[in-house]
C-alpha positions, 0 to 999 in steps of 0.5 A: 738969327741962325735960320736967317743965315740959312734963308739968306745963303740959300737965296744967294745959292738959287741966285748962283744957280746953273739951270739959266746957262744950261738952258741957254747953251742947248738954245745956242746949239740948236741955233747953231744946228739949225744954221749948218742945216740950213747952209748945207740945204742951200748949198747941195739943194740946186745939186740934188735937184739936178741929180734927181731930174737926171736919174728920173729922165733916165728911168 
């Protein structure tokens, strides 16, 4: 009977494992970083292009 209780406790411990939650958190952080990079490139893209063209024309 004790062995059955130990196995049952182990199964519940596996269900409460936080490995999946950690993976989801890392995925959300990566997605947020990607969004920030995309927004930064979209906002600064034209300004950088103009700056590089100005520098190349002056050289």
